[in-house]
N, C-alpha and C positions, 0 to 999 in steps of 0.2 A: 900575447905575442904569437905570431904565425910561425909554425914549425913545419919543415918539409915532410917529416914522418907523418904527422897528422893530415897534412894536405894530400899526400899520396893515398892515405887510408880513405880520405873523403872522396877521392876520385872513384874509388870502388862503389861508394854509395851513390855518388852523382851519376856515374855511368849507367846504373840501373834505371834511375829516373829518366835520364836523357834517352836511353834506348827505348823505354816504354813510351815516353812522350812522343818521340820521333815516329814510332810505329803507329800510334794512335793518330798523329797528324797526317802521316802518309795515307792511312786508311780513309781518313775523312776527305782528303783531297782527291783520292782515287774513286771514291764511291758516293760522296755527297752525304753520307750518313755518319753522324757522330756516334761511333759504335761503342756504347757503354759496355758491350760484352767483350771488348778487346782483352781486358784482364782475365775474364772467365775463360776465354779461349786459351790464353797463355797458361792458366792454371790447369785446364784439362789436358793440354799437351804435356805439361810437367808431370802430372799424375800418370798419364799414359806411358811416358818414358820410364817413370819409376816402376811401373808394372812390368814393362818389357825387360828392364835390366835387373831389378831385385827379385822378381818372381820367376820370369821366364828365362833369365840369365842370357839376355842378348848383350852384344857389345854396345857400349854407350854411343860410339860413333855410328854404328849401323842403325840403332834405334832413333838417334837424332835425324839421320838422313831420311829414313822412312817417314818419320813424323812430319818433318819440315817440307820435304820435297815431294811427297806423295799424298799423305793423308790430308795435310792442311789445304793444299790447292783444291783437292776434290771436295772437301767440306765447304770451302769458299764458293765454289761453283754451285753446289747444291743450295747454299744459303741464298745466293743471288737468284737462282731459278725458282725456288719455292717460296721464299719470304719477301725479298726486297724488289724483285723485278715486277711482280704484280702491283706493288705499291707505287713504283715509278710509273708504270703504264696508266695507273689511275690518278696520277698527279697528286699523290697523297702529300699532305703538309709535313714539314719537318717534325711537328709534334707527333704525328702518327708513326713516322719512321723511327723517332726516338723511342717510342713505346715498343715498337717491334724489336729494336735492339735490346731494350730492357727485358722483353720476353725471352730473347735468346740468352741473356745473362742469367735469368732466373732458371731456365731449363738446364743450362750447363751446371749451375750450382746444385740443382736437385739431382742431376745424374751423378755428379761427383760424390755427393753425400750418400746416395743410395749404394754406389759401388764401393767406395773406399771409406765411408764413414766420416765423422767429424773430427777424429783425432789427428794430431800432427805427425808428419813423417820428418825425421831429422837426418835421414840418410839419402837425400836426393842425389842421383848420380850426376857426374860432371863430365863433359867432353874435354875439359882442359885439366891437365894435371894440377893437383893442389900444391904448387910450389911458388916460390917467390924469386923475383929478380932483384939483385942487389944494385942499387944506384948510389954509389958512395956510401954514406952512412945510413941511407934509407932503404926501404924494401917496398916492392910493388908486386902484388899477386899476379900470376899469369892469367887468372880469370878476369881481372880488371883490364889487362892488356887486350884480351879477347873481346871484351865488351867495347873498349875504345875503338878497336879495329872494325867491329861490326857497325858502330856508330858512324865512323868515317866512310865506310863503304855505302851504307844506306843513305847518308847525307849527300854524298856525291851523286849517287843514283837518283835521288830525289831532285837535286838541282838540275842535272842533265835531262831527266825525264820531263820536267816542266817545260823545257825549251825545245823538246823534240816534236816532230810531227805527231807522233802518237800521244804525247802529252797534251797537245792542243786538242786532239780528238777526245781524250778523257775529260778535259775541262769543258768541252762543248756538251758532252753527254751529261755531265754533272749539272751544268748551269741550265741548259735548255735541251732536254732530250729530244723533244719533238722536232725542233729546228735542226738538230744534228742529223736526225734520220732523213729529213728532207734534203739535206746536202749529201746523202748517200753513205753516211757513216753507219756501220753495223753496231748499233747501240747495245744490243744484247751481248755481242762478243766483247766489246770494250768493258761493259759492266761486269761480266763474268771474270775477265782478266783482272780487273781492279780488286774484286773480292778475293780471287785466288792469291794475289800478291799480298793484300792486307792480312789475310788469315795466316799466310806463311810467315809474315813478319811477327805476328802475335805468337806463333809457335816458336820462332827463334828467340823471342824475348823470354818466353817461358822456360826454354831449355837453358839459356844462359843465366837466368835469375834464380832458378830453383835451388842451386847449391848454396846461395847466400840467404835466402828467405826460408821461413818455416813453411813446409808444404802442408797447408791446411786449407780446405776449400774457401771458407769465408775470409779468413785472414789474408791469404795470398791475393785474392781478388780485390780486397779493400786496399791493400798496399798499392796495387797497380792503379786503382782508381785515384788514389791520392796523388800520383804523379801527373794527373791532369793539370796540376799547377803549371808545369812547364809549357803545356799546350795553350793554356790561357795567357800566359806571359807572352808566348809567340803569336797571340791573337789569331790562332787557327791558320796562319799563313806562313809564318817565318820559321823555317827549321833551324837556322843558325841561332836565332834568339832562344829557341826552345832548348837546343843542345847546351849552349853556354850557360843558360840559367840553371839547368839541371846539374851541371858540373859544379857551378859556383855554390849552389845550395848544399850540395853534398860536402864540399870542402868546408863551408861555414859550419855545418853540423858537426864535422869532426873537430874543428878548432874550438867549438863551444865546450867540448869535453874538458878543457883545461881551466874553465871558469869555475871558481869555487867561492860561494858566498856562505852566509850563516843563516840558519833558521828557515823560515817559510820561503824567502826569496830563492834559496837554493833548490827547493823542491819544484818551484815554478820554472826555474832555469832548466832543470832536468826534464821536466815535462815538455817544455818548448823544444829542447834539444832532440828528444826522442820523436817529436812530431813536427819537425821543422817544415816538412813538405805540406802538412795540413795548414800550418800558419801561412805558408807561401800561397797556397790555394785560396785561403780566405782573404788574404790581403789583395791578391790579384783580382778576384771577382768583385771586390768592393772598390778598388782604386781604378781599375781599367773601366772606362766608360762605355766601350763598344767593342764587339767582336765582329770580324768580317765573316759573314755567313753567305755562302753562294746561293742559297735559296731563301724564300720568304720565311722569316723567323716567327711564324705564327705559333699560337698556343695550341691547346687541345680542343679549340672550339669546334673544328670540323669532325672530331670524334663523336660529337653529339648531334650532328646534322642528320635529321631523320624526319620522316613524314609524321603527320599528326594522326595517331590512332587512339581510339577510346580505351580506357583501362579495362582490364579483365574484371569480371564480376568477382566480388569478394577477394580482391587482390591482396588483402591483408592476411588472408588465411594461411598462406604458406609460411611467411616469417613468424606468425603467431604460433603455429604448430611447432615450428623448429625451436622457438624459444621456450615453449611450454613443455616439450618432451623431456628435457633433462630432469624435471621435477619427479619423473617416474623412474629415473635411472638408479642403479646401485651406487654405493658410496664412491668407488674408484672412478666410475664413468662420470659421476656427477662432479667430482673434483676437476676432471679434465674439461667439463663443459663450462666451468666458471670463466674460462677465457673467452667464450663466445660473445657475451654482451659487451665486455670491455673492449675487445678488438673491434666489434661492430661500431662502437662510438668513435674509435680512432679512424676507421674507414669512412664514417659519415663526415668527419672533419675534412677528409680529402675531397669528398663530394662537394662540400661547401666551397673550398678554395679553388679546386680545379674544374669541377663540373658546372658550378653555378656562375663562376666569374672567369673561367678560362685561363687561370694562372697555373703553370706547371710547377708544382711544389713537391720536391723530393725530400723534404726535411721534417715531415710530421712525426717520425720516430723520435727525433730530438725533443720535441715538445711533449710527447707522451712520456719519455723518460724524465723530463724536468717536472712534469706533474706528479710522477711517482715519488720523486725526491721531496718535493715541496709538501705533499700530503703527509709523508712519513715524518718529516721534521716538524710540521705543525702539530701532529698528534703527540710527538715526543716532547714538544716545547723546546726544541733545539734550533729552530729557525731564527736567525739573527733579527733582533728588534721586534719580534712578534711573540706574544705570550702563548702558552700552551692552550690549545682549544680542544673541545670534545671531538672524538673521532669522526662522527657524522658531519659535524660542522666543518671539519677539515676538507671534506669532499666539496663543500659549497664554496669555501674560500680559495681552494687551489686554482680553479679556472680563473678567478678574479686576479690572483697573483700572477699567473702565467700569461694572461692576455696581453698586458703591456709589452712583454718580451716578443710575443708574436707580432704585435703591431709594429714594433721596432724592426723586426725582420722583414716586414712588408715594405719598409722604406726603399730598399733597393729595387723592389718590383715596380716602382713608379716609372723608371726609365728602362726596364728590362722586360723582355718577353721571351717565350720559346726556350731555345737551348740555353741562352745566357742566364735566364731566370732559373732554369732547372739546375745548372751548375752552381749558381749562387746559393740556392736553398740546400743543395746537397753539401756544399762546403760548410754551411752553418751547422748542419746535422753532424757531420764528421767532427767539427770542432767541439761541439757539445759532448759528443761521445768520448773523445780523447782527453779533453781538459776538465770534464766534470764527472761523467759517469765512471770513468776508469781510474779516477784519482782516489787513493785510499784516504786522503785527508778529508774528502767530501763524503765518502760512504762509510767510513769507519764507525762502528757502533750503531749503525742504522738498524732499527727494529721496525719491521713492517708486519702489520696484522690487521684483520678486518675490524670494524667497529664492534665494541663489546656487545652491543645489542643484537648484532647480526653475526655472531661468531661462528655459528654452524654453517655448513655449506648450503643447506636449504635456505636459511634466512638470508645469507649473503647473496645467493643467486637471485632471490626475489628483489633485494636492494639493487642489484645490477640491472635487472630488467626494468625496474622503476626509473632508474637513471637514464637508461636507453630510451624509455618512453618519453621522458621529459625532453631529452635531446632531440628526438624525432619531431616532437611538437614544435619546439623552437625552430628547427631547421625548416619545417613546413611553412611556418609563418615567415621565415626569411626568404623562402623561395617564391611565395605568392604575394600578390599585392604590388604596390608601387615599387617597393625595394626589390622584389624579385624581377620585375620588368627592367629596372635599372641595371641589375647585375647581368641579365640576359643580353641587354643591349651592349654592355661593356664587353661581354664575352664574344659576341658575334661580330661587332664592328666598333673597336675602341675609338678610332678617330671620329667615326660618325656620332657615337655617343657623346664624345667630348664637344663636338661642334654643336650638339643639341642642348648643351648646358649642363651635362653631367660632370660633377666634380670627381674625375677619375682618381686623383691622388687620394682624396679622403676615402673613396670607396675601396680602393686596394688596401689601404691601411686597416680599414674596418674589417674587411674580409679575412685578412691574415690574423688579426686579433681574435675574431670570433672562432676561426678554425683552430687556432692554437689552444684556445680555452677548452674546446671540445676534446682535442687530442690529450690535453692535460688530465681531464676527467677520466678518459679511457685508460690512460697510463696509470693513474692512481688506482683504479679498480683492478687493473691487470696485476699490479704488484701486490695489492692486498689479497687477491685470490691466490697468488702463488706463495704468500706468507714470506716473501723475501724480495729484495731488490737485486735483479740480475741484469747487469749491463748488456749482456748478449741479447736480452729480450728487446732492447731498444737500439740495437746495432744499426748503423746506416744502411747496411745491405738489407736488413729486415724492413726498413722503410721503403726501399725500392720494391720489395716483394709486395708490400701492402698497396703501394701505388698501382702496380701492375694488376693486382686483384680487383681494385676498384674500377679501373678502365675496362677490364675484361667483363665485369658484370654490369657495366653501365656507369660511366663516369658522372652522370648527373642523376643517378637513381639512388636515393637513400635506402629504398627497399632492397635494391641490389647489393648495397654495402652490407646490410644485415645478413643476407643470404651468403655473401662471399665469406663473411666471418665464420659462419657455420660450416661451410665447405672446407675452409682452411683447417679448422680444428678437427673436423671429422676425418678428413683424409690422413692427417698426420697421426691421429690416434689409432686408426684401424689398419693403416698401411705402413710400410717402412718409412722412416724419417726422410723427408725430402719429397715425398709423393705429391703433396699439395703444391710445392714449388714447381715441380715438373708440369703438373696440370695447368696451373696458372700461366706458366711461361709458354706452353704450347698454344694456349688460346690467344695470348698476346701476340705471338708470332704470326698468327693467321687473322689478325684483327681486321685486315683489309677485306676479308670475306665475311666478316660479322658486323654489319653496320649497326652502330649503337651499342655493341656488346652482346654477350651471350643471351641475356634475358630478353633484350629487344628483338634479337633474331628469332628466338623461340616465340615471342609475341607475334611476329609476322607470320610464322608458320601456323600458329593457332588461328589467326585471323583468316588465313586462306582456307584452312580445313573446316573450321566451324562457323565462321562468319559471325552473325549477330547472336548466336547462342552463347558466346563467351564474352560478349561486350556489354558495356553499360556506359553511361556518361553521355557525351555530346551527340554521338551518332544515334544511339538508341533513343535518346530524348528527342532528337530531331525527327526520327521516324514516328514516334508516338505523337508528337505535336502535329506533324503533317496529317496523320490519320484523324486526329480529333478535329482539326480545322476544316476538313473537307466535308461539305454537306452532300446529301444524296445526289443533288443536281451536279455538284462539282465533281463527284466521283464518276458520273455518267460522261461528263465532258472529258475528264482525264482518260476514261476508257476509250472514247472515240478517237482521241488524239493518239493514244498508244496504238490503236488498230491501224490508223492512217499512216503512221510512221514505221510500222512493222514491215519486214520484207514481203513483197507481194501484196501489201495491204493497200487500201484506197477506198474511196467512197463507193 
C-alpha cells in the first residue's frame, strides 16, 4: 500500500538521483563527452567544502558560493583547455574521450584519497537547515525541497538552452566541430563554456548531496555513477524522462521498505531495495536497444592505431626482471609483491577483450571477484552441486566455471559498441558487487588460503608466476595466427569483417568468455595471496582503475599489462595510498599525446635515438637479408645509383 509519508521520503532519494542524472546529461549534451568523472568532481567539491567549513571554519553559504561559482568554472575551463580540446581538434573517437574522462575520475579519486584518506566523514556541512516542512500528517525535509528546486531550475534552463541560438551553436560544436568553425562559430569559447557549466553543475550536486550520503571517496563516487540509470532511461537526450524516472525510482525504493517476507526472500528484497538504482541501471542497459550518441560510437580500436615498428631486442627482459625481483625481497615486501602476478593476469584479460577485439569492457573486476569466490568455495567444498576438490585443482576449474558467465555477459555486446557497451559492462560489474560480493549470505564463513603445497609466500609467488606464464602463452596464441587476424579485423572494421564472412556474434561471445576466465584466475590468486576475500578489492571503481592502467600502458600489449601491474603495486607500497591512481589517471588524461600508450611512446623515442641498435625482428631481418642477397656486382650497381641520386651527383 502506497503511503504519503514514505513517498515524500522517497522524493529525497529520487531527487538526488534526478539531480545527478540531469547534471550528467547536461554535461554530455554541452560537451559531447560522457563524463564518467562527474561523480568524482561532485565528491571532490563536497570534500573541499567539508575542509572549508569543518577545518577552516568558513560559512557554508560562502564556501558553497566560492566552490560552485568560482572554483568549478575555472576547473572546467582548464579541463577543456588541457585535456579535451586537444582530443577534439584531433577528432578523437568517443572511446578515447571516454578514457580521458576515466583518467580524470581516477586522478580525482587518488587526490581525495591522498588528502583526506579513505575513511568516511559523517558531518558533511549543509547549506540548507536540517528542518522539515509539515504537509498535513506528512513531513518533507527542506533539503529535499532545495533539491527539487535545483532540478526545476536546471531542467528549465536545459530546455530553454537547447532552443536558443547559443544552444544551437553548442550542438553544432558537439556534432561537427570543424563545420561549426567554418560557419564562424568560436568553437573553443563554446566548448570552454560547456565545460564550465557542466563542472559547476557537478559541484552543485556534490554540495546538495553530501549531507545525505556518506562522504567517502570511493563510495560517494560509486553512488553517483549508479544514478547513470536515469540517464540511460532518458536515452542521453530526454531530461524530463530522466527526472521523472529518478523520482519514481526513489519513491519505489521508499515504498519497498514496508514489504516484509520470511526467510531468504526477505534478504533479497532488502538487497534489491538498498540497490534499486543498480537494478534500474542493469535493466535499462539490457532492455533499451539503442542510445542516441551525437558522435560515432566507436570502440577503443583507434587507441591502438600505430605504425609498425620492430620489437626491442630482449623485450622480455624488463617484465622478467620485475617478476623475478620479489624472490630476493624481505618477508613484508614479498607479501606485498604477491599481488603483482595476480593483478597482471586480470589486466591481461582486459587486453584480450579490449585490445585484441576492440570491445570496451569495464566489468573485469566483477569476474575477478567471482573467480575468487568460486575458487574458495571449490576448495572448501561449499560450492553448490560440486564436490570438494584439491586446492591446486580449484585454480584449474575456476576459469572453466566462470567462462560461461563471461560468455553470457558478451551477449549484449553483439549489438552494442563504444559508450553503450561500456555502460552495460559497468552495470554488470556493479550488480555483481552489490548482490554477490557484499552479501553476507554469500561470503559468510568463507575461508581463503593458498594451496597447501604452496603455503609459503615464496612457493605461492612461484605458483603465481607459473600461472601468469601459462596465461601469457595462451594469450599469445590467441593473438597470432588466423584467430588473431580475425580479432584484429573485427576490432578495426566490424562491418567489413562481417561482410567478409566473419561470425561477429560468435567471436564476441568467445572473447568475453576467454577474458572472463583469465580474470577469474587472477582474482582467485589475488584473494589467495591476501588470505581473505575483500569485496573492496573487486569494487567496480577498482575495475575502472585497472582498465585505465591497461590503456595507459598499451591496450593491446600483454607485456604492458604485466608492467602496469608492477607499477600499480610498487607505487602504492612505497608512496601514500592513491599514488598509483593519480599516476595512471594523469597518463590517461594526456592519452591524446601518447599514441599507443606510454610504452609505445617510449618505444618511438628509443627508435629515434638508437635506431637499429635496439631493434630486432622484421626490419633487422630485412636489412640482413638484403645484405646477404647483394652480390659484389650488385653492391657496385647500388653504389653507382646512390651516387647518381645524391645531391650534386651524376655521371
